[in-house]
Chimera marker file (.cmm) of the C-alpha trace (Angstrom):
<marker_set name="trace">
<marker id="1" x="-29.032" y="-73.459" z="95.734" r="1" g="1" b="0" radius="0.5"/>
<marker id="2" x="-31.014" y="-70.323" z="95.145" r="1" g="1" b="0" radius="0.5"/>
<marker id="3" x="-28.936" y="-67.460" z="93.765" r="1" g="1" b="0" radius="0.5"/>
<marker id="4" x="-28.976" y="-64.162" z="95.643" r="1" g="1" b="0" radius="0.5"/>
<marker id="5" x="-28.118" y="-61.126" z="93.561" r="1" g="1" b="0" radius="0.5"/>
<marker id="6" x="-26.029" y="-58.212" z="94.819" r="1" g="1" b="0" radius="0.5"/>
<marker id="7" x="-27.663" y="-55.629" z="92.562" r="1" g="1" b="0" radius="0.5"/>
<marker id="8" x="-30.738" y="-55.106" z="90.427" r="1" g="1" b="0" radius="0.5"/>
<marker id="9" x="-28.432" y="-54.995" z="87.394" r="1" g="1" b="0" radius="0.5"/>
<marker id="10" x="-27.175" y="-58.497" z="88.235" r="1" g="1" b="0" radius="0.5"/>
<marker id="11" x="-30.780" y="-59.719" z="88.438" r="1" g="1" b="0" radius="0.5"/>
<marker id="12" x="-31.537" y="-58.149" z="85.041" r="1" g="1" b="0" radius="0.5"/>
<marker id="13" x="-28.454" y="-59.741" z="83.470" r="1" g="1" b="0" radius="0.5"/>
<marker id="14" x="-29.385" y="-63.121" z="84.938" r="1" g="1" b="0" radius="0.5"/>
<marker id="15" x="-32.870" y="-62.863" z="83.415" r="1" g="1" b="0" radius="0.5"/>
<marker id="16" x="-31.273" y="-62.235" z="80.020" r="1" g="1" b="0" radius="0.5"/>
<marker id="17" x="-28.902" y="-65.238" z="80.332" r="1" g="1" b="0" radius="0.5"/>
<marker id="18" x="-31.134" y="-67.915" z="81.857" r="1" g="1" b="0" radius="0.5"/>
<marker id="19" x="-33.310" y="-68.939" z="78.896" r="1" g="1" b="0" radius="0.5"/>
<marker id="20" x="-30.474" y="-69.164" z="76.356" r="1" g="1" b="0" radius="0.5"/>
<marker id="21" x="-28.376" y="-70.958" z="78.962" r="1" g="1" b="0" radius="0.5"/>
<marker id="22" x="-31.117" y="-73.541" z="79.593" r="1" g="1" b="0" radius="0.5"/>
<marker id="23" x="-31.530" y="-74.177" z="75.862" r="1" g="1" b="0" radius="0.5"/>
<marker id="24" x="-27.790" y="-74.743" z="75.475" r="1" g="1" b="0" radius="0.5"/>
<marker id="25" x="-27.604" y="-76.973" z="78.568" r="1" g="1" b="0" radius="0.5"/>
<marker id="26" x="-30.366" y="-79.250" z="77.266" r="1" g="1" b="0" radius="0.5"/>
<marker id="27" x="-28.890" y="-79.323" z="73.751" r="1" g="1" b="0" radius="0.5"/>
<marker id="28" x="-25.411" y="-80.208" z="75.017" r="1" g="1" b="0" radius="0.5"/>
<marker id="29" x="-26.833" y="-82.914" z="77.282" r="1" g="1" b="0" radius="0.5"/>
<marker id="30" x="-28.603" y="-84.396" z="74.241" r="1" g="1" b="0" radius="0.5"/>
<marker id="31" x="-25.397" y="-84.347" z="72.201" r="1" g="1" b="0" radius="0.5"/>
<marker id="32" x="-23.433" y="-86.068" z="74.965" r="1" g="1" b="0" radius="0.5"/>
<marker id="33" x="-26.144" y="-88.674" z="75.529" r="1" g="1" b="0" radius="0.5"/>
<marker id="34" x="-26.042" y="-89.519" z="71.811" r="1" g="1" b="0" radius="0.5"/>
<marker id="35" x="-22.393" y="-90.558" z="72.251" r="1" g="1" b="0" radius="0.5"/>
<marker id="36" x="-22.706" y="-92.135" z="75.696" r="1" g="1" b="0" radius="0.5"/>
<marker id="37" x="-23.846" y="-95.373" z="77.320" r="1" g="1" b="0" radius="0.5"/>
<marker id="38" x="-25.876" y="-93.304" z="79.777" r="1" g="1" b="0" radius="0.5"/>
<marker id="39" x="-29.603" y="-92.785" z="79.319" r="1" g="1" b="0" radius="0.5"/>
<marker id="40" x="-31.175" y="-89.511" z="80.345" r="1" g="1" b="0" radius="0.5"/>
<marker id="41" x="-34.676" y="-88.590" z="81.432" r="1" g="1" b="0" radius="0.5"/>
<marker id="42" x="-36.075" y="-85.337" z="82.742" r="1" g="1" b="0" radius="0.5"/>
<marker id="43" x="-38.283" y="-85.051" z="85.807" r="1" g="1" b="0" radius="0.5"/>
<marker id="44" x="-40.254" y="-82.107" z="87.180" r="1" g="1" b="0" radius="0.5"/>
<marker id="45" x="-39.132" y="-80.820" z="90.569" r="1" g="1" b="0" radius="0.5"/>
<marker id="46" x="-40.472" y="-78.099" z="92.847" r="1" g="1" b="0" radius="0.5"/>
<marker id="47" x="-37.633" y="-77.494" z="95.311" r="1" g="1" b="0" radius="0.5"/>
<marker id="48" x="-35.517" y="-75.520" z="95.754" r="1" g="1" b="0" radius="0.5"/>
<marker id="49" x="-36.907" y="-73.882" z="92.580" r="1" g="1" b="0" radius="0.5"/>
<marker id="50" x="-39.574" y="-75.226" z="90.231" r="1" g="1" b="0" radius="0.5"/>
<marker id="51" x="-37.881" y="-76.767" z="87.222" r="1" g="1" b="0" radius="0.5"/>
<marker id="52" x="-36.438" y="-80.024" z="85.995" r="1" g="1" b="0" radius="0.5"/>
<marker id="53" x="-33.741" y="-82.429" z="86.916" r="1" g="1" b="0" radius="0.5"/>
<marker id="54" x="-31.807" y="-84.719" z="84.651" r="1" g="1" b="0" radius="0.5"/>
<marker id="55" x="-31.729" y="-88.354" z="85.740" r="1" g="1" b="0" radius="0.5"/>
<marker id="56" x="-28.826" y="-90.249" z="84.191" r="1" g="1" b="0" radius="0.5"/>
<marker id="57" x="-28.803" y="-94.044" z="84.350" r="1" g="1" b="0" radius="0.5"/>
<marker id="58" x="-26.227" y="-96.587" z="83.260" r="1" g="1" b="0" radius="0.5"/>
<marker id="59" x="-26.895" y="-100.106" z="84.468" r="1" g="1" b="0" radius="0.5"/>
<marker id="60" x="-27.563" y="-99.845" z="88.203" r="1" g="1" b="0" radius="0.5"/>
<marker id="61" x="-25.932" y="-96.433" z="88.564" r="1" g="1" b="0" radius="0.5"/>
<marker id="62" x="-28.273" y="-93.413" z="88.792" r="1" g="1" b="0" radius="0.5"/>
<marker id="63" x="-27.207" y="-89.760" z="89.026" r="1" g="1" b="0" radius="0.5"/>
<marker id="64" x="-29.357" y="-86.628" z="89.085" r="1" g="1" b="0" radius="0.5"/>
<marker id="65" x="-28.533" y="-83.051" z="88.166" r="1" g="1" b="0" radius="0.5"/>
<marker id="66" x="-30.739" y="-80.016" z="88.695" r="1" g="1" b="0" radius="0.5"/>
<marker id="67" x="-30.960" y="-78.162" z="85.359" r="1" g="1" b="0" radius="0.5"/>
<marker id="68" x="-31.143" y="-74.755" z="87.065" r="1" g="1" b="0" radius="0.5"/>
<marker id="69" x="-27.945" y="-75.564" z="88.961" r="1" g="1" b="0" radius="0.5"/>
<marker id="70" x="-26.255" y="-76.289" z="85.627" r="1" g="1" b="0" radius="0.5"/>
<marker id="71" x="-27.524" y="-73.001" z="84.178" r="1" g="1" b="0" radius="0.5"/>
<marker id="72" x="-26.405" y="-71.120" z="87.285" r="1" g="1" b="0" radius="0.5"/>
<marker id="73" x="-22.969" y="-72.714" z="86.970" r="1" g="1" b="0" radius="0.5"/>
<marker id="74" x="-22.771" y="-71.367" z="83.408" r="1" g="1" b="0" radius="0.5"/>
<marker id="75" x="-24.080" y="-67.861" z="84.178" r="1" g="1" b="0" radius="0.5"/>
<marker id="76" x="-22.345" y="-67.100" z="87.470" r="1" g="1" b="0" radius="0.5"/>
<marker id="77" x="-18.636" y="-67.145" z="88.267" r="1" g="1" b="0" radius="0.5"/>
<marker id="78" x="-18.888" y="-68.220" z="91.899" r="1" g="1" b="0" radius="0.5"/>
<marker id="79" x="-21.674" y="-70.794" z="91.810" r="1" g="1" b="0" radius="0.5"/>
<marker id="80" x="-20.670" y="-74.181" z="93.284" r="1" g="1" b="0" radius="0.5"/>
<marker id="81" x="-19.875" y="-76.946" z="90.779" r="1" g="1" b="0" radius="0.5"/>
<marker id="82" x="-22.805" y="-79.151" z="89.741" r="1" g="1" b="0" radius="0.5"/>
<marker id="83" x="-23.403" y="-82.094" z="92.000" r="1" g="1" b="0" radius="0.5"/>
<marker id="84" x="-25.286" y="-85.332" z="91.646" r="1" g="1" b="0" radius="0.5"/>
<marker id="85" x="-27.931" y="-84.254" z="94.138" r="1" g="1" b="0" radius="0.5"/>
<marker id="86" x="-30.175" y="-81.278" z="94.634" r="1" g="1" b="0" radius="0.5"/>
<marker id="87" x="-28.786" y="-78.464" z="96.721" r="1" g="1" b="0" radius="0.5"/>
<marker id="88" x="-30.702" y="-76.269" z="99.119" r="1" g="1" b="0" radius="0.5"/>
<marker id="89" x="-30.059" y="-72.880" z="100.623" r="1" g="1" b="0" radius="0.5"/>
<marker id="90" x="-29.049" y="-69.569" z="99.121" r="1" g="1" b="0" radius="0.5"/>
<marker id="91" x="-25.757" y="-68.246" z="97.775" r="1" g="1" b="0" radius="0.5"/>
<marker id="92" x="-24.760" y="-64.744" z="96.738" r="1" g="1" b="0" radius="0.5"/>
<marker id="93" x="-23.637" y="-64.887" z="93.117" r="1" g="1" b="0" radius="0.5"/>
<marker id="94" x="-21.693" y="-62.802" z="90.628" r="1" g="1" b="0" radius="0.5"/>
<marker id="95" x="-22.740" y="-62.663" z="86.991" r="1" g="1" b="0" radius="0.5"/>
<marker id="96" x="-20.072" y="-63.825" z="84.559" r="1" g="1" b="0" radius="0.5"/>
<marker id="97" x="-19.798" y="-60.502" z="82.742" r="1" g="1" b="0" radius="0.5"/>
<marker id="98" x="-17.574" y="-62.152" z="80.109" r="1" g="1" b="0" radius="0.5"/>
<marker id="99" x="-20.835" y="-63.549" z="78.695" r="1" g="1" b="0" radius="0.5"/>
<marker id="100" x="-21.742" y="-60.028" z="77.518" r="1" g="1" b="0" radius="0.5"/>
<marker id="101" x="-20.098" y="-57.989" z="74.774" r="1" g="1" b="0" radius="0.5"/>
<marker id="102" x="-19.105" y="-54.312" z="74.973" r="1" g="1" b="0" radius="0.5"/>
<marker id="103" x="-22.651" y="-53.234" z="74.093" r="1" g="1" b="0" radius="0.5"/>
<marker id="104" x="-24.143" y="-55.293" z="76.917" r="1" g="1" b="0" radius="0.5"/>
<marker id="105" x="-25.573" y="-57.942" z="74.600" r="1" g="1" b="0" radius="0.5"/>
<marker id="106" x="-25.140" y="-61.674" z="75.166" r="1" g="1" b="0" radius="0.5"/>
<marker id="107" x="-21.908" y="-62.970" z="73.647" r="1" g="1" b="0" radius="0.5"/>
<marker id="108" x="-23.454" y="-66.092" z="72.121" r="1" g="1" b="0" radius="0.5"/>
<marker id="109" x="-20.139" y="-67.748" z="71.273" r="1" g="1" b="0" radius="0.5"/>
<marker id="110" x="-18.818" y="-67.407" z="74.816" r="1" g="1" b="0" radius="0.5"/>
<marker id="111" x="-22.088" y="-68.696" z="76.286" r="1" g="1" b="0" radius="0.5"/>
<marker id="112" x="-22.056" y="-71.645" z="73.860" r="1" g="1" b="0" radius="0.5"/>
<marker id="113" x="-18.440" y="-72.453" z="74.732" r="1" g="1" b="0" radius="0.5"/>
<marker id="114" x="-18.937" y="-72.187" z="78.497" r="1" g="1" b="0" radius="0.5"/>
<marker id="115" x="-22.030" y="-74.411" z="78.534" r="1" g="1" b="0" radius="0.5"/>
<marker id="116" x="-20.376" y="-76.959" z="76.246" r="1" g="1" b="0" radius="0.5"/>
<marker id="117" x="-17.319" y="-77.144" z="78.527" r="1" g="1" b="0" radius="0.5"/>
<marker id="118" x="-19.539" y="-77.553" z="81.590" r="1" g="1" b="0" radius="0.5"/>
<marker id="119" x="-21.659" y="-80.373" z="80.154" r="1" g="1" b="0" radius="0.5"/>
<marker id="120" x="-18.703" y="-82.100" z="78.479" r="1" g="1" b="0" radius="0.5"/>
<marker id="121" x="-16.878" y="-82.119" z="81.842" r="1" g="1" b="0" radius="0.5"/>
<marker id="122" x="-19.846" y="-83.783" z="83.541" r="1" g="1" b="0" radius="0.5"/>
<marker id="123" x="-19.969" y="-86.548" z="80.945" r="1" g="1" b="0" radius="0.5"/>
<marker id="124" x="-16.186" y="-86.964" z="81.046" r="1" g="1" b="0" radius="0.5"/>
<marker id="125" x="-16.414" y="-87.494" z="84.811" r="1" g="1" b="0" radius="0.5"/>
<marker id="126" x="-19.023" y="-90.223" z="84.237" r="1" g="1" b="0" radius="0.5"/>
<marker id="127" x="-16.562" y="-92.329" z="82.239" r="1" g="1" b="0" radius="0.5"/>
<link id1="1" id2="2" r="1" g="1" b="0" radius="0.2"/>
<link id1="2" id2="3" r="1" g="1" b="0" radius="0.2"/>
<link id1="3" id2="4" r="1" g="1" b="0" radius="0.2"/>
<link id1="4" id2="5" r="1" g="1" b="0" radius="0.2"/>
<link id1="5" id2="6" r="1" g="1" b="0" radius="0.2"/>
<link id1="6" id2="7" r="1" g="1" b="0" radius="0.2"/>
<link id1="7" id2="8" r="1" g="1" b="0" radius="0.2"/>
<link id1="8" id2="9" r="1" g="1" b="0" radius="0.2"/>
<link id1="9" id2="10" r="1" g="1" b="0" radius="0.2"/>
<link id1="10" id2="11" r="1" g="1" b="0" radius="0.2"/>
<link id1="11" id2="12" r="1" g="1" b="0" radius="0.2"/>
<link id1="12" id2="13" r="1" g="1" b="0" radius="0.2"/>
<link id1="13" id2="14" r="1" g="1" b="0" radius="0.2"/>
<link id1="14" id2="15" r="1" g="1" b="0" radius="0.2"/>
<link id1="15" id2="16" r="1" g="1" b="0" radius="0.2"/>
<link id1="16" id2="17" r="1" g="1" b="0" radius="0.2"/>
<link id1="17" id2="18" r="1" g="1" b="0" radius="0.2"/>
<link id1="18" id2="19" r="1" g="1" b="0" radius="0.2"/>
<link id1="19" id2="20" r="1" g="1" b="0" radius="0.2"/>
<link id1="20" id2="21" r="1" g="1" b="0" radius="0.2"/>
<link id1="21" id2="22" r="1" g="1" b="0" radius="0.2"/>
<link id1="22" id2="23" r="1" g="1" b="0" radius="0.2"/>
<link id1="23" id2="24" r="1" g="1" b="0" radius="0.2"/>
<link id1="24" id2="25" r="1" g="1" b="0" radius="0.2"/>
<link id1="25" id2="26" r="1" g="1" b="0" radius="0.2"/>
<link id1="26" id2="27" r="1" g="1" b="0" radius="0.2"/>
<link id1="27" id2="28" r="1" g="1" b="0" radius="0.2"/>
<link id1="28" id2="29" r="1" g="1" b="0" radius="0.2"/>
<link id1="29" id2="30" r="1" g="1" b="0" radius="0.2"/>
<link id1="30" id2="31" r="1" g="1" b="0" radius="0.2"/>
<link id1="31" id2="32" r="1" g="1" b="0" radius="0.2"/>
<link id1="32" id2="33" r="1" g="1" b="0" radius="0.2"/>
<link id1="33" id2="34" r="1" g="1" b="0" radius="0.2"/>
<link id1="34" id2="35" r="1" g="1" b="0" radius="0.2"/>
<link id1="35" id2="36" r="1" g="1" b="0" radius="0.2"/>
<link id1="36" id2="37" r="1" g="1" b="0" radius="0.2"/>
<link id1="37" id2="38" r="1" g="1" b="0" radius="0.2"/>
<link id1="38" id2="39" r="1" g="1" b="0" radius="0.2"/>
<link id1="39" id2="40" r="1" g="1" b="0" radius="0.2"/>
<link id1="40" id2="41" r="1" g="1" b="0" radius="0.2"/>
<link id1="41" id2="42" r="1" g="1" b="0" radius="0.2"/>
<link id1="42" id2="43" r="1" g="1" b="0" radius="0.2"/>
<link id1="43" id2="44" r="1" g="1" b="0" radius="0.2"/>
<link id1="44" id2="45" r="1" g="1" b="0" radius="0.2"/>
<link id1="45" id2="46" r="1" g="1" b="0" radius="0.2"/>
<link id1="46" id2="47" r="1" g="1" b="0" radius="0.2"/>
<link id1="47" id2="48" r="1" g="1" b="0" radius="0.2"/>
<link id1="48" id2="49" r="1" g="1" b="0" radius="0.2"/>
<link id1="49" id2="50" r="1" g="1" b="0" radius="0.2"/>
<link id1="50" id2="51" r="1" g="1" b="0" radius="0.2"/>
<link id1="51" id2="52" r="1" g="1" b="0" radius="0.2"/>
<link id1="52" id2="53" r="1" g="1" b="0" radius="0.2"/>
<link id1="53" id2="54" r="1" g="1" b="0" radius="0.2"/>
<link id1="54" id2="55" r="1" g="1" b="0" radius="0.2"/>
<link id1="55" id2="56" r="1" g="1" b="0" radius="0.2"/>
<link id1="56" id2="57" r="1" g="1" b="0" radius="0.2"/>
<link id1="57" id2="58" r="1" g="1" b="0" radius="0.2"/>
<link id1="58" id2="59" r="1" g="1" b="0" radius="0.2"/>
<link id1="59" id2="60" r="1" g="1" b="0" radius="0.2"/>
<link id1="60" id2="61" r="1" g="1" b="0" radius="0.2"/>
<link id1="61" id2="62" r="1" g="1" b="0" radius="0.2"/>
<link id1="62" id2="63" r="1" g="1" b="0" radius="0.2"/>
<link id1="63" id2="64" r="1" g="1" b="0" radius="0.2"/>
<link id1="64" id2="65" r="1" g="1" b="0" radius="0.2"/>
<link id1="65" id2="66" r="1" g="1" b="0" radius="0.2"/>
<link id1="66" id2="67" r="1" g="1" b="0" radius="0.2"/>
<link id1="67" id2="68" r="1" g="1" b="0" radius="0.2"/>
<link id1="68" id2="69" r="1" g="1" b="0" radius="0.2"/>
<link id1="69" id2="70" r="1" g="1" b="0" radius="0.2"/>
<link id1="70" id2="71" r="1" g="1" b="0" radius="0.2"/>
<link id1="71" id2="72" r="1" g="1" b="0" radius="0.2"/>
<link id1="72" id2="73" r="1" g="1" b="0" radius="0.2"/>
<link id1="73" id2="74" r="1" g="1" b="0" radius="0.2"/>
<link id1="74" id2="75" r="1" g="1" b="0" radius="0.2"/>
<link id1="75" id2="76" r="1" g="1" b="0" radius="0.2"/>
<link id1="76" id2="77" r="1" g="1" b="0" radius="0.2"/>
<link id1="77" id2="78" r="1" g="1" b="0" radius="0.2"/>
<link id1="78" id2="79" r="1" g="1" b="0" radius="0.2"/>
<link id1="79" id2="80" r="1" g="1" b="0" radius="0.2"/>
<link id1="80" id2="81" r="1" g="1" b="0" radius="0.2"/>
<link id1="81" id2="82" r="1" g="1" b="0" radius="0.2"/>
<link id1="82" id2="83" r="1" g="1" b="0" radius="0.2"/>
<link id1="83" id2="84" r="1" g="1" b="0" radius="0.2"/>
<link id1="84" id2="85" r="1" g="1" b="0" radius="0.2"/>
<link id1="85" id2="86" r="1" g="1" b="0" radius="0.2"/>
<link id1="86" id2="87" r="1" g="1" b="0" radius="0.2"/>
<link id1="87" id2="88" r="1" g="1" b="0" radius="0.2"/>
<link id1="88" id2="89" r="1" g="1" b="0" radius="0.2"/>
<link id1="89" id2="90" r="1" g="1" b="0" radius="0.2"/>
<link id1="90" id2="91" r="1" g="1" b="0" radius="0.2"/>
<link id1="91" id2="92" r="1" g="1" b="0" radius="0.2"/>
<link id1="92" id2="93" r="1" g="1" b="0" radius="0.2"/>
<link id1="93" id2="94" r="1" g="1" b="0" radius="0.2"/>
<link id1="94" id2="95" r="1" g="1" b="0" radius="0.2"/>
<link id1="95" id2="96" r="1" g="1" b="0" radius="0.2"/>
<link id1="96" id2="97" r="1" g="1" b="0" radius="0.2"/>
<link id1="97" id2="98" r="1" g="1" b="0" radius="0.2"/>
<link id1="98" id2="99" r="1" g="1" b="0" radius="0.2"/>
<link id1="99" id2="100" r="1" g="1" b="0" radius="0.2"/>
<link id1="100" id2="101" r="1" g="1" b="0" radius="0.2"/>
<link id1="101" id2="102" r="1" g="1" b="0" radius="0.2"/>
<link id1="102" id2="103" r="1" g="1" b="0" radius="0.2"/>
<link id1="103" id2="104" r="1" g="1" b="0" radius="0.2"/>
<link id1="104" id2="105" r="1" g="1" b="0" radius="0.2"/>
<link id1="105" id2="106" r="1" g="1" b="0" radius="0.2"/>
<link id1="106" id2="107" r="1" g="1" b="0" radius="0.2"/>
<link id1="107" id2="108" r="1" g="1" b="0" radius="0.2"/>
<link id1="108" id2="109" r="1" g="1" b="0" radius="0.2"/>
<link id1="109" id2="110" r="1" g="1" b="0" radius="0.2"/>
<link id1="110" id2="111" r="1" g="1" b="0" radius="0.2"/>
<link id1="111" id2="112" r="1" g="1" b="0" radius="0.2"/>
<link id1="112" id2="113" r="1" g="1" b="0" radius="0.2"/>
<link id1="113" id2="114" r="1" g="1" b="0" radius="0.2"/>
<link id1="114" id2="115" r="1" g="1" b="0" radius="0.2"/>
<link id1="115" id2="116" r="1" g="1" b="0" radius="0.2"/>
<link id1="116" id2="117" r="1" g="1" b="0" radius="0.2"/>
<link id1="117" id2="118" r="1" g="1" b="0" radius="0.2"/>
<link id1="118" id2="119" r="1" g="1" b="0" radius="0.2"/>
<link id1="119" id2="120" r="1" g="1" b="0" radius="0.2"/>
<link id1="120" id2="121" r="1" g="1" b="0" radius="0.2"/>
<link id1="121" id2="122" r="1" g="1" b="0" radius="0.2"/>
<link id1="122" id2="123" r="1" g="1" b="0" radius="0.2"/>
<link id1="123" id2="124" r="1" g="1" b="0" radius="0.2"/>
<link id1="124" id2="125" r="1" g="1" b="0" radius="0.2"/>
<link id1="125" id2="126" r="1" g="1" b="0" radius="0.2"/>
<link id1="126" id2="127" r="1" g="1" b="0" radius="0.2"/>
</marker_set>
């Protein structure tokens, strides 16, 4: 789903969070794949937003996750949980302000922890 921002400040905060979130999502996926029977590949996609999806395979089972959806799940507090298929449409989102410190800078530890919990939960559900 495409996020819709309530304010310009929310849009600015999202721009600050998205790149570090993506880096942490990909790194945590790699770590989980290293300890899993699942194999992961990335594929380019164009809809609903240009980006990549993760294709997980284990035997005959195949699941896909949109990487932006995973980042949105980490950055926003009301974004729907990640699913195994691409989502379409638009949803109004709220930035998870806990990911910023008192000075308005990214709280790297909180972002790391939130992304790790998100990706770990996905791989736990695969078991």
